[in-house]
MDTraj code that builds the backbone (N, CA, C; nanometers):
import mdtraj as md
import numpy as np

residues = "MET SER GLU LEU SER LEU SER PRO ALA VAL ALA THR VAL LEU PHE VAL ILE ALA CYS LEU ALA GLY TYR GLN TYR ARG ARG THR TRP LYS ALA GLU GLY PRO ARG TRP GLN LEU TRP LEU PHE GLY ALA VAL ALA ALA VAL ALA LEU LEU THR LEU GLY PHE LEU PRO LEU GLY SER".split()
xyz = np.array([
    [-1.6727, -1.7065, 1.6777],
    [-1.6055, -1.6124, 1.6916],
    [-1.7167, -1.5096, 1.6211],
    [-1.7201, -1.3747, 1.7267],
    [-1.7993, -1.2458, 1.6434],
    [-1.7586, -1.2051, 1.5067],
    [-1.8860, -1.1618, 1.4729],
    [-1.8339, -1.0754, 1.3300],
    [-1.7555, -0.9500, 1.3332],
    [-1.7607, -0.8693, 1.4680],
    [-1.7124, -0.7383, 1.4816],
    [-1.5629, -0.8012, 1.5914],
    [-1.4795, -0.8356, 1.5150],
    [-1.3360, -0.8714, 1.5946],
    [-1.2347, -0.8696, 1.4935],
    [-1.1096, -0.8289, 1.5792],
    [-1.0174, -0.8281, 1.4485],
    [-0.8984, -0.9533, 1.4763],
    [-0.8407, -0.9665, 1.3486],
    [-0.7547, -1.0629, 1.3433],
    [-0.6065, -1.0354, 1.4136],
    [-0.5239, -1.0883, 1.4258],
    [-0.4238, -1.0492, 1.4854],
    [-0.3291, -0.9783, 1.3337],
    [-0.3585, -0.9896, 1.2518],
    [-0.2766, -0.9480, 1.1349],
    [-0.3612, -0.8202, 1.0822],
    [-0.4872, -0.7934, 1.1525],
    [-0.5074, -0.7089, 1.0610],
    [-0.4945, -0.5603, 1.1895],
    [-0.5100, -0.6321, 1.3532],
    [-0.4607, -0.5362, 1.4665],
    [-0.3420, -0.5279, 1.4198],
    [-0.2417, -0.5897, 1.3782],
    [-0.0841, -0.5641, 1.3789],
    [-0.0823, -0.4725, 1.2303],
    [-0.1654, -0.4515, 1.1775],
    [-0.1278, -0.3346, 1.0291],
    [-0.1900, -0.2419, 1.0710],
    [-0.3287, -0.2353, 1.1727],
    [-0.3515, -0.0940, 1.2254],
    [-0.2689, -0.0097, 1.3378],
    [-0.1883, -0.1299, 1.3888],
    [-0.1161, -0.0363, 1.4679],
    [0.0121, 0.0245, 1.4255],
    [0.0727, -0.0540, 1.3341],
    [0.1342, 0.0036, 1.2481],
    [0.1135, 0.1851, 1.1602],
    [0.0051, 0.1242, 1.1252],
    [-0.0703, 0.2657, 1.0474],
    [-0.0884, 0.3806, 1.1309],
    [-0.1306, 0.2997, 1.2854],
    [-0.1472, 0.4280, 1.3755],
    [-0.0007, 0.4814, 1.4278],
    [0.0909, 0.3947, 1.4223],
    [0.2002, 0.4713, 1.4969],
    [0.2939, 0.5746, 1.3574],
    [0.2608, 0.5029, 1.2100],
    [0.3356, 0.6191, 1.1338],
    [0.2302, 0.7105, 1.1440],
    [0.1154, 0.7411, 1.1268],
    [0.0335, 0.8858, 1.1452],
    [0.0489, 0.9543, 1.2218],
    [0.1234, 0.9011, 1.3569],
    [0.1469, 0.9916, 1.4561],
    [0.2651, 1.0285, 1.4598],
    [0.3939, 0.9818, 1.4165],
    [0.4793, 0.9982, 1.3364],
    [0.4503, 1.1254, 1.2765],
    [0.3794, 1.1156, 1.1713],
    [0.3711, 1.2420, 1.0408],
    [0.3213, 1.3265, 1.1388],
    [0.2221, 1.3378, 1.1952],
    [0.1586, 1.4395, 1.2638],
    [0.2255, 1.5265, 1.3849],
    [0.3141, 1.4363, 1.4349],
    [0.4366, 1.5062, 1.4905],
    [0.5319, 1.5758, 1.4161],
    [0.6036, 1.5441, 1.3322],
    [0.6643, 1.6049, 1.2401],
    [0.5861, 1.7203, 1.1538],
    [0.4653, 1.7228, 1.1336],
    [0.4124, 1.8147, 1.0690],
    [0.3982, 1.9284, 1.1707],
    [0.3386, 1.8668, 1.3226],
    [0.3420, 1.9902, 1.4086],
    [0.4479, 2.0447, 1.4133],
    [0.5424, 1.9994, 1.4318],
    [0.6988, 2.0616, 1.4761],
    [0.7254, 2.1562, 1.3878],
    [0.7193, 2.1099, 1.2342],
    [0.7448, 2.2119, 1.1197],
    [0.6969, 2.3195, 1.1090],
    [0.5554, 2.3220, 1.1974],
    [0.4719, 2.4170, 1.1799],
    [0.3716, 2.3840, 1.0646],
    [0.3365, 2.3050, 1.0045],
    [0.3214, 2.2421, 0.8421],
    [0.1469, 2.3242, 0.8563],
    [0.1042, 2.2347, 0.7499],
    [-0.0711, 2.2832, 0.7173],
    [-0.1548, 2.2208, 0.7925],
    [-0.2456, 2.2867, 0.8453],
    [-0.3341, 2.2246, 0.9265],
    [-0.4340, 2.1125, 0.8963],
    [-0.4243, 2.1683, 0.7817],
    [-0.5094, 2.0192, 0.6996],
    [-0.4285, 1.8819, 0.7405],
    [-0.3111, 1.8912, 0.7416],
    [-0.2328, 1.7816, 0.7360],
    [-0.1795, 1.7306, 0.9158],
    [-0.2650, 1.8074, 0.9657],
    [-0.2154, 1.8240, 1.1336],
    [-0.3937, 1.7095, 1.1364],
    [-0.4556, 1.8036, 1.0841],
    [-0.6527, 1.6794, 1.1227],
    [-0.6083, 1.5766, 1.0397],
    [-0.5840, 1.5379, 0.9475],
    [-0.5659, 1.3983, 0.8461],
    [-0.4877, 1.3368, 0.9763],
    [-0.3723, 1.3193, 0.9485],
    [-0.2459, 1.2293, 1.0256],
    [-0.3564, 1.2271, 1.1757],
    [-0.3929, 1.3322, 1.2608],
    [-0.4363, 1.3086, 1.3526],
    [-0.5697, 1.1986, 1.3550],
    [-0.6931, 1.2430, 1.2789],
    [-0.8107, 1.1664, 1.2610],
    [-0.7521, 1.0113, 1.2153],
    [-0.6539, 0.9974, 1.1793],
    [-0.6200, 0.8224, 1.0837],
    [-0.5959, 0.7637, 1.2475],
    [-0.4883, 0.8502, 1.3005],
    [-0.4151, 0.8006, 1.4050],
    [-0.5113, 0.7752, 1.5083],
    [-0.6043, 0.8547, 1.5374],
    [-0.7307, 0.8445, 1.6605],
    [-0.8454, 0.6895, 1.5830],
    [-0.8649, 0.6842, 1.4260],
    [-0.9583, 0.6173, 1.3949],
    [-0.9284, 0.4636, 1.4498],
    [-0.7460, 0.4977, 1.4150],
    [-0.6948, 0.3316, 1.4199],
    [-0.6625, 0.2797, 1.5463],
    [-0.6296, 0.3917, 1.6553],
    [-0.6504, 0.3609, 1.8095],
    [-0.7697, 0.3240, 1.8793],
    [-0.8759, 0.3901, 1.8483],
    [-1.0157, 0.3444, 1.8819],
    [-1.0794, 0.2232, 1.8608],
    [-1.0605, 0.1705, 1.7036],
    [-1.0685, 0.0906, 1.6975],
    [-0.9619, -0.0581, 1.7430],
    [-0.8272, -0.0082, 1.7597],
    [-0.7776, -0.1096, 1.8217],
    [-0.8088, -0.1271, 1.9527],
    [-0.8919, -0.0090, 2.0222],
    [-0.8968, -0.0177, 2.1681],
    [-1.0106, -0.1107, 2.1623],
    [-1.1134, -0.0568, 2.1424],
    [-1.3048, -0.1317, 2.1208],
    [-1.3089, -0.2506, 2.0728],
    [-1.2526, -0.2623, 1.9369],
    [-1.2785, -0.3923, 1.8954],
    [-1.2110, -0.5106, 1.9425],
    [-1.2514, -0.6394, 1.9665],
    [-1.1557, -0.7300, 2.0525],
    [-1.0965, -0.8308, 1.9070],
    [-1.0125, -0.8950, 2.0081],
    [-0.8531, -0.9046, 1.9221],
    [-0.9042, -1.0952, 1.8771],
    [-0.9925, -1.1070, 1.7451],
    [-0.9988, -1.2733, 1.8002],
    [-0.9240, -1.3432, 1.6775],
    [-0.8882, -1.4477, 1.6976],
    [-0.7958, -1.5665, 1.6825],
    [-0.7986, -1.6487, 1.5085],
])
top = md.Topology()
chain = top.add_chain()
for i, resn in enumerate(residues, 1):
    res = top.add_residue(resn, chain, resSeq=i)
    for name in ("N", "CA", "C"):
        top.add_atom(name, md.element.get_by_symbol(name[0]), res)
traj = md.Trajectory(xyz[None], top)
């Protein structure tokens, strides 16, 4: 197994974090909330999804 791979548990946690951050992004956007919150939630969701997309899933 490569050193740079995700375990299924870590991948699941990252997926849940991405979903929650995306949900908060959408809530903040619809409520026309502070821009810094949009950047924060968007960046967290983006980093989590990019990590899931580009790191292989190990066993």
